[in-house]
C-alpha positions in Angstrom: 1.4 -11.0 -12.7 3.7 -9.3 -10.2 3.9 -10.4 -6.5 4.7 -8.4 -3.4 4.4 -9.0 0.3 2.7 -7.2 3.1 4.4 -7.3 6.5 1.4 -7.2 8.9 2.5 -9.4 11.8 5.6 -8.9 13.9 4.9 -11.2 16.8 7.5 -13.9 16.4 8.4 -16.2 19.3 11.5 -14.2 20.0 9.8 -10.8 19.7 10.4 -8.0 20.5 14.2 -8.4 20.7 14.5 -10.1 17.3 12.0 -7.9 15.3 14.8 -5.8 13.8 17.0 -8.7 12.7 14.0 -10.7 11.4 12.6 -7.8 9.4 16.1 -7.2 8.0 16.4 -10.8 6.8 12.8 -10.9 5.4 13.1 -7.7 3.4 16.5 -8.7 2.1 15.1 -12.0 1.0 12.1 -10.3 -0.7 14.6 -8.1 -2.5 16.6 -11.1 -3.7 13.8 -13.3 -4.9 12.4 -10.7 -7.3 9.3 -9.5 -5.5 8.0 -6.2 -6.7 7.4 -4.4 -3.4 7.2 -4.8 0.3 4.4 -3.1 2.2 3.6 -2.4 5.8 0.2 -1.5 7.3 -0.4 1.9 8.7 -1.8 0.7 12.0 -0.6 1.3 15.5 -2.5 -1.6 17.1 -2.7 -5.1 15.6 -5.9 -5.8 13.7 -8.0 -8.9 13.3 -7.7 -11.5 11.9 -3.9 -11.1 12.5 -4.3 -11.1 16.2 -5.3 -9.1 19.3 -4.5 -5.4 19.5 -1.8 -6.1 22.0 0.4 -8.0 19.5 3.6 -6.2 18.2 3.0 -3.5 15.6 5.5 -1.0 14.1 4.7 2.5 13.0 4.6 2.5 9.2 6.9 5.3 8.1 9.6 4.6 10.6 9.6 1.0 9.5 9.7 2.1 5.8 12.8 4.1 6.5 14.5 1.0 7.9 13.3 -1.1 5.0 14.6 1.4 2.5 18.1 1.3 4.1 18.2 -2.5 4.2 17.2 -3.2 0.5 18.6 -2.2 -2.9 16.0 -2.9 -5.6 12.5 -3.6 -4.1 9.9 -0.9 -3.9 8.1 -0.2 -0.6 5.2 1.7 0.9 2.3 1.8 3.3 -0.7 -0.4 2.5 -2.3 2.0 3.1 -1.7 5.3 4.9 -4.6 6.4 7.1 -5.3 9.9 5.7 -6.3 11.4 9.0 -3.1 10.4 10.9 -0.8 12.8 9.1 -1.3 16.3 7.6 -0.8 16.1 3.9 2.2 18.4 3.6 4.1 16.3 6.1 3.0 13.1 4.5 4.1 14.2 1.0 7.5 15.3 2.4 7.9 11.9 4.1 7.2 9.9 0.9 9.4 12.3 -1.0 12.3 11.8 1.5 11.9 8.0 1.2 11.9 8.2 -2.6 15.0 10.4 -2.7 17.0 8.4 -0.2 16.1 5.0 -1.9 16.9 6.1 -5.4 13.2 6.3 -6.5 11.5 3.2 -4.9 8.7 4.7 -2.8 4.9 4.2 -3.2 2.2 6.5 -1.8 -0.4 4.1 -0.6 -3.4 5.9 1.0 -7.0 5.4 2.0 -9.7 7.0 4.1 -8.8 5.2 7.3 -11.2 3.1 9.4 -9.7 2.1 12.8 -11.4 4.3 15.3 -10.2 2.2 18.2 -6.5 2.8 17.7 -7.1 6.4 16.8 -8.9 7.0 20.1 -6.4 4.9 22.0 -3.5 7.1 20.9 -5.3 10.4 20.6 -5.1 10.6 16.8 -7.4 12.8 14.8 -10.3 10.8 13.4 -13.2 12.8 11.9 -16.4 11.3 10.6 -16.2 9.1 7.5 -17.6 11.6 5.1 -15.0 14.1 6.2 -12.2 11.6 5.9 -13.1 11.1 2.3 -13.1 14.8 1.7 -9.6 15.0 3.3 -8.5 12.1 1.2 -9.3 13.9 -2.0 -7.6 17.1 -0.8 -4.5 15.1 0.2 -4.3 13.6 -3.3 -4.6 17.0 -4.9 -1.9 18.4 -2.6 0.4 15.5 -3.3 0.1 15.9 -7.1 0.7 19.7 -6.8 3.8 19.3 -4.6 5.3 16.7 -6.8 4.7 18.9 -9.8 6.8 21.5 -8.0 4.1 24.1 -7.7 4.4 26.4 -4.6 1.0 28.0 -5.3 -1.0 28.3 -2.0 -3.5 25.5 -1.5 -6.8 26.6 0.1 -9.1 23.7 0.6 -12.1 23.0 2.8 -9.9 21.2 5.4 -6.3 22.0 4.6 -4.5 25.3 3.9 -0.9 25.3 2.7 0.5 28.7 2.2 3.7 27.6 0.4 3.8 23.9 -0.4 7.5 23.9 -1.1 9.0 20.4 -1.7 12.7 20.5 -2.1 14.3 18.1 -3.0 11.5 16.8 -5.1 11.0 13.1 -5.9 13.3 11.1 -8.1 10.4 9.1 -9.5 8.8 10.9 -12.3 6.2 12.2 -12.6 5.8 11.1 -9.0 5.8 8.0 -6.8 3.0 5.7 -7.8 -0.2 6.5 -5.9 -2.2 3.4 -4.7 -5.6 4.0 -3.2 -6.7 1.1 -0.9 -10.3 0.1 -0.6 -13.2 -0.9 -2.8 -16.1 1.3 -2.0 -17.9 1.7 -5.3 -19.2 5.3 -4.9 -16.3 7.1 -3.4 -13.1 5.1 -3.3 -13.1 3.7 -6.8 -14.1 7.1 -8.1 -11.0 8.6 -6.5 -8.9 5.8 -8.0 -10.2 6.8 -11.4 -9.4 10.5 -10.9 -6.1 10.4 -9.0 -4.5 7.0 -8.6 -2.0 4.9 -10.5 -3.2 1.7 -8.8 -6.2 0.4 -6.9 -5.9 -2.2 -4.1 -8.8 -4.5 -3.7 -9.3 -6.8 -0.7 -9.6 -10.0 -2.8 -12.6 -12.3 -2.1 -14.1 -14.3 -5.0 -13.2 -13.9 -8.6 -16.8 -12.7 -9.3 -16.6 -10.1 -6.5 -13.3 -8.7 -7.9 -14.7 -8.7 -11.4 -17.6 -6.7 -10.3 -15.4 -4.1 -8.5 -13.2 -3.8 -11.6 -16.4 -3.2 -13.7 -17.3 -0.3 -11.4 -13.8 1.1 -11.7 -14.0 0.9 -15.5 -17.3 2.9 -15.3 -15.7 5.6 -13.2 -12.8 5.8 -15.6 -15.2 6.3 -18.5 -17.0 9.0 -16.6 -13.8 11.0 -16.0 -12.3 10.4 -19.4 -9.4 8.3 -18.2 -8.2 5.1 -19.9 -9.0 2.1 -17.6 -5.7 0.6 -18.7 -3.7 3.4 -17.0 -4.6 2.0 -13.6 -2.6 -1.0 -12.1 -5.1 -3.4 -10.7 -3.8 -4.9 -7.4 -5.3 -7.1 -4.7 -4.4 -8.5 -1.3 -4.1 -12.3 -1.3 -2.8 -15.0 1.0 0.3 -17.0 0.7 -0.1 -20.5 2.2 3.2 -22.2 3.3 1.7 -25.6 3.3 -0.3 -25.4 0.1 1.3 -26.7 -3.2 2.8 -23.9 -5.3 0.9 -25.1 -8.4 -2.4 -24.9 -6.6 -1.7 -21.4 -5.5 -0.6 -20.3 -8.9 -3.8 -21.7 -10.4 -5.8 -19.5 -8.0 -3.8 -16.4 -9.1 -4.4 -17.3 -12.7 -8.1 -16.9 -12.2 -7.7 -13.4 -10.9 -5.2 -12.5 -13.7 -7.8 -13.6 -16.2 -10.2 -10.9 -14.9 -7.6 -8.2 -14.9 -5.6 -8.4 -11.7 -2.0 -7.5 -12.5 -0.3 -7.5 -9.0 -1.0 -9.5 -5.9 0.2 -8.4 -2.5 0.8 -11.5 -0.3 -0.2 -11.7 3.3 0.2 -14.7 5.6 -1.5 -16.2 8.6 1.1 -15.4 11.2 4.4 -13.6 10.5 6.6 -14.3 7.5 9.4 -16.7 8.2 12.9 -17.0 6.7 12.0 -20.4 5.1 9.0 -19.0 3.3 11.1 -17.3 0.6 12.2 -20.4 -1.3 8.6 -21.2 -2.0 7.7 -17.6 -2.6 10.5 -17.5 -5.2 8.9 -20.6 -6.9 5.6 -18.8 -6.8 7.0 -15.7 -8.5 8.2 -17.9 -11.3 4.9 -19.7 -11.6 2.9 -16.5 -12.0 5.4 -14.5 -14.0 3.7 -15.3 -17.3 0.1 -14.7 -16.2 
């Protein structure tokens, strides 16, 4: 099993002055201890249970540019991009730029979006849920077309791109890995089966995760895609005060049902001292 971290809380006691230096130290430590990736949320307001909306939050793609520049090995991406916040041509160009400048380390994490409060607060486009899913599918099609290098006009129900030129194209081939976040059984997991390289589940019990993976397997069979082609990831918590062996045992249960990659969150912001234990945890789960 691989481990990554999700930076979801930036409200340290010395924020906001120290946010830049703290993020710098944390992502460098994550790079050095062998984590697979570092993710940031695509939110503009803080979300529960992390804290009130007024707590510090960074815009995702500006933060990812900073993270790319401060690291050397680790991959990075949004967990996950809200599809309605950015038009797809611009989004693909942004991820491509990150991939090129980082030497091929970018993810495209994407989902149907859900936070109507922040969208209304900042005047962002936020159509009804059914339309967001339609836009998500069109965005995935556009991303794959642009990364294939095709400039053929795209005329969809919601998006029209007359010349989807993408130069320079990505270094990662055939394209940066696409992770779709969410676990809706009828729409989200179907889109994973059709378009994604990885799913991202919210965790919960082993039985709940097992059931979601069974649904995903069924969608893969329906579209004629090998279930094994999709990386199974989930969000999980890291607990600074809990013994490493106990946490590793919990991850082992999820590995047994098919989870290959856990993205660690934390109650409160990550601290510098967390990474010695996280390094121990990476070693403990490396054979799962």
